[in-house]
VOVOMAR-285217 format. One record per residue (C-alpha): residue number from 1; x, y, z. Coordinates in pm, 1 decimal. Layout:
// residues N
+-------+----------+----------+----------+
! fitor !       px !       py !       pz !
+-------+----------+----------+----------+
!   NUM !        X !        Y !        Z !
...
+-------+----------+----------+----------+
//
This chain:
// residues 323
+-------+----------+----------+----------+
! fitor !       px !       py !       pz !
+-------+----------+----------+----------+
!     1 !      9.5 !  -1202.1 !   2685.3 !
!     2 !   -174.1 !   -971.1 !   2434.3 !
!     3 !   -478.2 !   -993.5 !   2199.7 !
!     4 !   -359.0 !  -1060.0 !   1845.8 !
!     5 !   -528.7 !  -1174.5 !   1515.9 !
!     6 !   -395.4 !  -1501.4 !   1454.1 !
!     7 !   -358.6 !  -1759.1 !   1137.4 !
!     8 !   -407.9 !  -2111.5 !   1226.9 !
!     9 !   -513.3 !  -2230.1 !    857.4 !
!    10 !   -485.4 !  -2007.2 !    539.1 !
!    11 !   -816.7 !  -1935.0 !    363.7 !
!    12 !  -1132.4 !  -1697.5 !    402.8 !
!    13 !  -1175.7 !  -1444.9 !    598.2 !
!    14 !  -1302.1 !  -1656.8 !    908.6 !
!    15 !  -1012.6 !  -1831.5 !    948.9 !
!    16 !   -876.2 !  -1545.1 !   1179.9 !
!    17 !   -931.7 !  -1559.3 !   1526.4 !
!    18 !   -851.2 !  -1332.6 !   1799.9 !
!    19 !   -602.5 !  -1470.6 !   2056.8 !
!    20 !   -415.8 !  -1401.7 !   2389.2 !
!    21 !    -24.8 !  -1428.3 !   2292.8 !
!    22 !    288.6 !  -1371.3 !   2467.7 !
!    23 !    507.1 !  -1052.6 !   2410.2 !
!    24 !    835.2 !  -1093.1 !   2562.3 !
!    25 !   1100.1 !   -947.6 !   2593.5 !
!    26 !   1281.4 !   -750.2 !   2328.9 !
!    27 !   1653.1 !   -855.3 !   2301.4 !
!    28 !   1957.5 !   -660.7 !   2126.3 !
!    29 !   1825.1 !   -410.0 !   1870.5 !
!    30 !   1461.8 !   -479.8 !   1945.7 !
!    31 !   1183.0 !   -268.4 !   2084.0 !
!    32 !    865.1 !   -363.7 !   2208.8 !
!    33 !    611.6 !   -117.9 !   2085.2 !
!    34 !    197.9 !    -55.1 !   2235.2 !
!    35 !     13.1 !    -42.1 !   1856.1 !
!    36 !   -213.3 !    225.4 !   1881.6 !
!    37 !   -305.3 !    157.3 !   1482.5 !
!    38 !   -306.6 !    -92.2 !   1268.4 !
!    39 !   -330.8 !     -8.3 !    927.8 !
!    40 !   -540.7 !   -282.0 !    658.9 !
!    41 !   -404.3 !   -364.0 !    344.0 !
!    42 !   -491.8 !   -585.1 !     99.5 !
!    43 !   -144.4 !   -790.4 !     82.2 !
!    44 !   -266.4 !   -898.1 !    407.6 !
!    45 !   -546.2 !  -1073.1 !    224.3 !
!    46 !   -256.9 !  -1240.9 !    100.6 !
!    47 !    -57.3 !  -1363.8 !    342.8 !
!    48 !   -425.0 !  -1494.2 !    550.4 !
!    49 !   -526.0 !  -1672.2 !    216.6 !
!    50 !   -210.7 !  -1871.1 !    136.4 !
!    51 !   -130.3 !  -1668.5 !   -195.8 !
!    52 !    200.4 !  -1618.6 !     11.0 !
!    53 !    332.3 !  -1899.6 !    155.4 !
!    54 !    387.1 !  -1888.5 !    565.1 !
!    55 !    444.1 !  -2107.0 !    843.9 !
!    56 !    125.0 !  -2154.6 !   1085.4 !
!    57 !     86.2 !  -2013.0 !   1269.3 !
!    58 !    159.2 !  -1669.4 !   1238.1 !
!    59 !     30.1 !  -1298.3 !   1318.2 !
!    60 !   -116.3 !  -1135.2 !   1049.7 !
!    61 !    -73.9 !   -744.4 !    962.4 !
!    62 !    205.4 !   -535.2 !    821.7 !
!    63 !    188.6 !   -207.2 !    907.1 !
!    64 !    148.0 !     33.6 !   1244.9 !
!    65 !    181.1 !    283.8 !   1463.5 !
!    66 !    252.0 !    300.2 !   1834.2 !
!    67 !    458.7 !    379.1 !   2058.0 !
!    68 !    810.2 !    232.0 !   2264.5 !
!    69 !    724.5 !     76.2 !   2571.9 !
!    70 !   1023.8 !    -71.4 !   2642.7 !
!    71 !   1363.9 !   -120.9 !   2494.8 !
!    72 !   1641.7 !   -426.8 !   2428.6 !
!    73 !   2058.9 !   -371.0 !   2462.3 !
!    74 !   2221.6 !   -192.5 !   2191.1 !
!    75 !   1934.7 !     10.8 !   2109.6 !
!    76 !   2051.4 !    348.0 !   1951.5 !
!    77 !   1871.0 !    613.3 !   1816.8 !
!    78 !   1547.0 !    516.4 !   2003.1 !
!    79 !   1391.7 !    561.1 !   2362.5 !
!    80 !   1107.3 !    448.8 !   2611.5 !
!    81 !    790.2 !    700.6 !   2474.8 !
!    82 !    938.7 !    758.9 !   2128.4 !
!    83 !    622.9 !    756.4 !   1874.8 !
!    84 !    688.7 !    552.8 !   1599.3 !
!    85 !    537.3 !    432.3 !   1294.5 !
!    86 !    689.3 !    113.0 !   1054.4 !
!    87 !    595.7 !   -149.6 !    819.7 !
!    88 !    687.0 !   -493.0 !    838.9 !
!    89 !    641.8 !   -828.1 !    724.2 !
!    90 !    350.7 !   -969.3 !    942.1 !
!    91 !    295.5 !   -953.5 !   1319.3 !
!    92 !     70.6 !   -639.4 !   1358.1 !
!    93 !   -242.4 !   -715.3 !   1357.2 !
!    94 !   -162.5 !   -745.5 !   1804.8 !
!    95 !   -190.0 !   -464.4 !   2090.6 !
!    96 !    193.0 !   -519.2 !   2146.7 !
!    97 !    464.7 !   -679.7 !   1903.3 !
!    98 !    864.0 !   -680.7 !   1988.5 !
!    99 !   1032.7 !   -528.0 !   1676.8 !
!   100 !   1342.4 !   -468.5 !   1530.4 !
!   101 !   1495.3 !    -92.0 !   1501.5 !
!   102 !   1593.1 !   -120.5 !   1176.9 !
!   103 !   1210.0 !    -52.8 !   1057.7 !
!   104 !   1106.1 !    174.6 !   1238.6 !
!   105 !   1032.4 !    592.4 !   1204.5 !
!   106 !    971.3 !    834.1 !   1424.6 !
!   107 !    642.6 !   1020.0 !   1350.5 !
!   108 !    613.5 !   1378.0 !   1334.5 !
!   109 !    450.4 !   1556.4 !   1639.2 !
!   110 !    164.7 !   1685.7 !   1379.3 !
!   111 !     73.4 !   1305.7 !   1235.5 !
!   112 !   -149.0 !   1073.9 !   1441.7 !
!   113 !   -110.7 !    730.7 !   1524.7 !
!   114 !   -401.1 !    669.1 !   1316.8 !
!   115 !   -262.5 !    848.9 !    969.7 !
!   116 !     48.7 !    674.8 !   1027.0 !
!   117 !    -97.6 !    374.2 !   1019.9 !
!   118 !   -306.1 !    437.8 !    711.7 !
!   119 !     20.4 !    575.9 !    524.9 !
!   120 !    336.6 !    354.2 !    641.6 !
!   121 !    283.7 !     81.6 !    433.9 !
!   122 !     25.2 !    260.6 !    146.2 !
!   123 !    282.3 !    586.5 !    124.3 !
!   124 !    571.8 !    420.8 !    101.4 !
!   125 !    478.6 !    275.2 !   -233.0 !
!   126 !    312.7 !    555.9 !   -355.1 !
!   127 !    670.9 !    708.2 !   -294.0 !
!   128 !    854.2 !    467.5 !   -440.3 !
!   129 !    643.4 !    405.5 !   -697.9 !
!   130 !    612.3 !    741.6 !   -832.5 !
!   131 !   1002.1 !    876.0 !   -756.7 !
!   132 !   1209.4 !    578.8 !   -780.3 !
!   133 !   1070.2 !    275.1 !   -959.1 !
!   134 !    948.1 !    535.0 !  -1275.6 !
!   135 !   1041.6 !    876.4 !  -1196.5 !
!   136 !    743.6 !   1079.3 !  -1269.8 !
!   137 !    833.8 !   1425.1 !  -1409.3 !
!   138 !    584.4 !   1717.3 !  -1523.0 !
!   139 !    406.5 !   1636.5 !  -1808.4 !
!   140 !    415.2 !   1244.3 !  -1810.7 !
!   141 !    128.2 !   1104.2 !  -1820.3 !
!   142 !     40.4 !    820.1 !  -1593.8 !
!   143 !   -238.7 !    593.3 !  -1580.0 !
!   144 !   -344.0 !    428.2 !  -1138.2 !
!   145 !   -578.8 !    109.2 !  -1161.2 !
!   146 !   -778.7 !    158.0 !   -821.4 !
!   147 !   -743.5 !    496.3 !   -832.9 !
!   148 !   -989.2 !    539.7 !   -517.0 !
!   149 !   -806.1 !    294.4 !   -367.9 !
!   150 !   -560.4 !    330.2 !    -66.3 !
!   151 !   -248.7 !    345.7 !   -303.9 !
!   152 !   -443.9 !    465.7 !   -568.9 !
!   153 !   -561.1 !    813.7 !   -406.0 !
!   154 !   -183.4 !    861.4 !   -266.5 !
!   155 !   -106.5 !    838.5 !   -653.3 !
!   156 !   -347.9 !   1035.6 !   -806.2 !
!   157 !   -262.3 !   1309.0 !   -541.2 !
!   158 !     38.2 !   1298.8 !   -569.1 !
!   159 !    132.1 !   1236.9 !   -931.9 !
!   160 !   -110.5 !   1516.3 !   -992.9 !
!   161 !    146.6 !   1732.9 !   -750.1 !
!   162 !    463.2 !   1661.0 !   -948.8 !
!   163 !    279.7 !   1755.1 !  -1262.1 !
!   164 !    130.0 !   1489.3 !  -1436.3 !
!   165 !   -150.6 !   1378.0 !  -1609.1 !
!   166 !   -285.1 !   1180.5 !  -1442.9 !
!   167 !   -561.6 !    897.6 !  -1562.5 !
!   168 !   -750.1 !    663.4 !  -1288.6 !
!   169 !   -977.2 !    391.0 !  -1317.9 !
!   170 !  -1233.4 !    274.9 !  -1083.2 !
!   171 !  -1543.9 !     60.1 !  -1103.5 !
!   172 !  -1857.1 !    288.8 !  -1034.6 !
!   173 !  -1961.3 !    648.5 !  -1013.3 !
!   174 !  -1921.5 !    706.8 !   -649.0 !
!   175 !  -1519.1 !    571.4 !   -678.5 !
!   176 !  -1480.7 !    804.9 !   -964.3 !
!   177 !  -1601.1 !   1094.7 !   -771.9 !
!   178 !  -1329.7 !    955.3 !   -515.7 !
!   179 !  -1054.2 !    936.9 !   -735.9 !
!   180 !  -1118.3 !   1270.2 !   -946.7 !
!   181 !  -1137.8 !   1418.8 !   -565.0 !
!   182 !   -789.7 !   1244.5 !   -502.7 !
!   183 !   -616.7 !   1447.2 !   -833.6 !
!   184 !   -713.2 !   1207.7 !  -1152.5 !
!   185 !   -720.6 !   1463.4 !  -1430.0 !
!   186 !   -933.0 !   1211.6 !  -1629.4 !
!   187 !  -1124.8 !    897.9 !  -1466.7 !
!   188 !  -1227.3 !    650.7 !  -1684.3 !
!   189 !  -1512.1 !    363.7 !  -1505.8 !
!   190 !  -1446.4 !     36.4 !  -1618.0 !
!   191 !  -1754.0 !   -105.5 !  -1509.4 !
!   192 !  -1918.9 !    119.5 !  -1804.1 !
!   193 !  -1608.8 !    174.9 !  -2039.4 !
!   194 !  -1326.0 !     35.4 !  -2228.2 !
!   195 !  -1042.6 !    166.8 !  -1982.6 !
!   196 !   -824.9 !     75.9 !  -2326.1 !
!   197 !  -1055.0 !    326.1 !  -2584.0 !
!   198 !  -1050.3 !    517.2 !  -2346.5 !
!   199 !   -707.4 !    562.1 !  -2278.2 !
!   200 !   -605.9 !    661.4 !  -2637.0 !
!   201 !   -901.3 !    941.0 !  -2684.4 !
!   202 !   -787.0 !   1078.8 !  -2354.4 !
!   203 !   -414.9 !   1102.4 !  -2491.9 !
!   204 !   -492.8 !   1128.4 !  -2843.3 !
!   205 !   -305.6 !    832.6 !  -2922.2 !
!   206 !     19.9 !    878.8 !  -2754.8 !
!   207 !    -75.9 !    678.4 !  -2472.9 !
!   208 !     82.1 !    695.0 !  -2119.9 !
!   209 !    442.4 !    679.1 !  -2017.1 !
!   210 !    388.9 !    438.4 !  -1690.3 !
!   211 !     84.1 !    227.4 !  -1560.0 !
!   212 !     50.8 !    159.3 !  -1230.7 !
!   213 !    -99.8 !   -150.7 !  -1137.1 !
!   214 !   -190.9 !   -259.6 !   -868.1 !
!   215 !   -543.0 !   -470.3 !  -1013.1 !
!   216 !   -393.4 !   -803.1 !  -1173.6 !
!   217 !   -531.3 !  -1034.2 !  -1355.7 !
!   218 !   -848.6 !   -836.1 !  -1445.2 !
!   219 !   -651.2 !   -542.4 !  -1626.9 !
!   220 !   -331.7 !   -758.3 !  -1799.0 !
!   221 !   -295.8 !   -744.3 !  -2033.9 !
!   222 !   -535.8 !   -464.6 !  -2133.2 !
!   223 !   -327.7 !   -225.9 !  -1901.6 !
!   224 !    -12.7 !   -320.4 !  -2215.8 !
!   225 !   -238.6 !   -127.8 !  -2501.4 !
!   226 !   -196.2 !    234.4 !  -2259.3 !
!   227 !    146.8 !    248.1 !  -2292.4 !
!   228 !    397.5 !    426.4 !  -2503.6 !
!   229 !    690.1 !    260.7 !  -2649.6 !
!   230 !    924.4 !    274.6 !  -2430.0 !
!   231 !    700.8 !    280.3 !  -2121.9 !
!   232 !    670.7 !    131.6 !  -1814.6 !
!   233 !    414.6 !    -98.4 !  -1647.5 !
!   234 !    452.0 !   -140.0 !  -1320.2 !
!   235 !    259.3 !   -459.7 !  -1110.5 !
!   236 !    231.8 !   -391.6 !   -808.2 !
!   237 !    -47.0 !   -553.6 !   -664.3 !
!   238 !   -268.8 !   -830.6 !   -762.5 !
!   239 !   -613.1 !   -744.0 !   -577.2 !
!   240 !   -840.3 !   -952.1 !   -867.8 !
!   241 !   -529.1 !  -1239.0 !   -900.6 !
!   242 !   -189.5 !  -1270.2 !  -1020.2 !
!   243 !   -106.4 !  -1177.9 !  -1344.6 !
!   244 !    -44.1 !  -1581.8 !  -1531.9 !
!   245 !    272.0 !  -1611.5 !  -1693.3 !
!   246 !    301.8 !  -1483.8 !  -2030.9 !
!   247 !    552.9 !  -1492.6 !  -2329.8 !
!   248 !    806.8 !  -1224.5 !  -2243.5 !
!   249 !    795.6 !  -1056.3 !  -2640.2 !
!   250 !    472.1 !   -961.4 !  -2593.0 !
!   251 !    659.3 !   -631.7 !  -2425.7 !
!   252 !    830.2 !   -626.1 !  -2771.1 !
!   253 !    513.9 !   -589.6 !  -2978.8 !
!   254 !    340.3 !   -342.3 !  -2765.3 !
!   255 !    693.6 !   -145.4 !  -2820.9 !
!   256 !    980.2 !   -229.4 !  -2670.0 !
!   257 !    765.2 !   -176.0 !  -2294.2 !
!   258 !    969.1 !   -219.7 !  -1986.4 !
!   259 !    800.6 !   -419.8 !  -1716.1 !
!   260 !    858.4 !   -472.3 !  -1294.9 !
!   261 !    680.9 !   -633.1 !   -996.5 !
!   262 !    812.9 !   -448.0 !   -726.4 !
!   263 !    823.7 !   -447.9 !   -368.7 !
!   264 !    826.9 !   -225.1 !    -55.7 !
!   265 !   1015.0 !   -428.0 !    171.1 !
!   266 !   1295.8 !   -461.3 !   -158.7 !
!   267 !   1324.2 !    -75.7 !   -144.8 !
!   268 !   1326.6 !    -12.8 !    211.6 !
!   269 !   1555.2 !   -273.7 !    287.8 !
!   270 !   1864.5 !    -13.2 !    299.3 !
!   271 !   1835.2 !    199.7 !    656.0 !
!   272 !   1890.7 !    525.2 !    451.9 !
!   273 !   1666.9 !    466.9 !    167.5 !
!   274 !   1377.7 !    394.4 !    455.6 !
!   275 !   1500.6 !    702.5 !    586.5 !
!   276 !   1451.7 !    924.1 !    298.3 !
!   277 !   1153.5 !    806.3 !    129.2 !
!   278 !   1002.0 !    788.1 !    469.0 !
!   279 !   1123.9 !   1171.9 !    497.1 !
!   280 !    999.5 !   1265.2 !    151.0 !
!   281 !    640.1 !   1085.1 !    275.9 !
!   282 !    600.6 !   1295.0 !    583.4 !
!   283 !    713.6 !   1629.2 !    392.0 !
!   284 !    441.6 !   1595.8 !     90.3 !
!   285 !    201.7 !   1521.9 !    437.3 !
!   286 !    259.7 !   1798.3 !    590.2 !
!   287 !    259.1 !   2001.1 !    319.7 !
!   288 !    -79.1 !   1934.9 !    250.6 !
!   289 !    -11.2 !   1844.6 !   -103.2 !
!   290 !    -91.9 !   1421.8 !     25.2 !
!   291 !   -376.7 !   1376.5 !    243.7 !
!   292 !   -435.4 !   1021.9 !    381.0 !
!   293 !   -791.9 !    972.2 !    400.1 !
!   294 !   -865.0 !    679.4 !    647.8 !
!   295 !  -1266.7 !    652.6 !    573.3 !
!   296 !  -1259.4 !    296.7 !    751.6 !
!   297 !  -1233.6 !    240.2 !   1115.9 !
!   298 !  -1314.9 !   -133.5 !   1272.6 !
!   299 !  -1180.5 !   -222.4 !   1641.7 !
!   300 !   -953.1 !   -515.4 !   1572.7 !
!   301 !  -1183.3 !   -786.8 !   1725.1 !
!   302 !  -1413.3 !   -721.0 !   1402.1 !
!   303 !  -1149.2 !   -793.9 !   1182.5 !
!   304 !  -1332.3 !  -1026.9 !    977.7 !
!   305 !  -1554.2 !   -770.2 !    842.8 !
!   306 !  -1286.3 !   -545.8 !    790.7 !
!   307 !  -1159.1 !   -795.1 !    512.3 !
!   308 !  -1434.8 !   -900.8 !    404.5 !
!   309 !  -1578.2 !   -514.6 !    315.0 !
!   310 !  -1173.2 !   -515.0 !    180.4 !
!   311 !  -1199.0 !   -783.3 !    -52.9 !
!   312 !  -1555.9 !   -675.0 !   -150.9 !
!   313 !  -1433.3 !   -353.1 !   -279.9 !
!   314 !  -1671.9 !   -199.6 !    -64.4 !
!   315 !  -1418.2 !     53.1 !     46.1 !
!   316 !  -1227.7 !    388.0 !      3.9 !
!   317 !   -893.5 !    521.2 !    107.5 !
!   318 !   -769.0 !    354.4 !    416.0 !
!   319 !   -901.6 !    141.9 !    669.5 !
!   320 !   -743.4 !    110.3 !   1071.6 !
!   321 !   -794.5 !   -119.2 !   1309.0 !
!   322 !   -797.2 !     11.0 !   1684.6 !
!   323 !   -644.5 !   -264.3 !   1953.4 !
+-------+----------+----------+----------+
//
């Protein structure tokens, strides 16, 4: 038996319970991993609150890093003692778990468990957004909402390193300083400024090639007014609530815009894609061009406080739970 965060009914942060759960032996193609650090992500709150429908009870969590302590039959490429990181839908908020090797990535020695737990989901998300969903190139202008958040800071750093002009929106002067330090060339405080008007001023009316929006309801449809004709709107999260259904002709009216709602799990479904994306991410981190800011850590049994801080927008960068 190991400690895990179990959801019996969806709702607010207080529905989470620390319980003893069985792990079991790994079957063919599976291993047992002892987690050393667990990533806290906004998607976790969607599952906990019931926005993403999941049969209960279930163990929360989508990202972690640890060591392999047991292997099942037919496992190739991994052995007991390997340091691994992974992102997988549910089951990560636990001291140990059984998981398929198809989602595991070996960690370079230079990357700690805490760093890995703060970068697998968020870092791979930034990778596909910048390199695959809209391949950013030097000279592009990108708008990053929530630039002080976990994914937001990575988008600012990585986008800057690619030679893009990075504009970030944040809520408050402290977060503005965080986004600026992460590489944003221009920072807009949406609490005191109209971000659409500021984007027009910053770009001289040319607007942005792409908007990366993890906020959702609060920034839509205004984000569309920040995009040049034939540009792209990328909605990859909904921290403020889901974007309501809209008439698709709005995209035509705003300049024949492209719009997508991608998910990481689609992009890493193929083993070769996961390996290539992870290699790109690790190389950026090892080069120092992308830093993984682990700004908050909580013991696993303080997960309720961690969720409340995240939803209260009291966090910046990555938050890690220590089992």
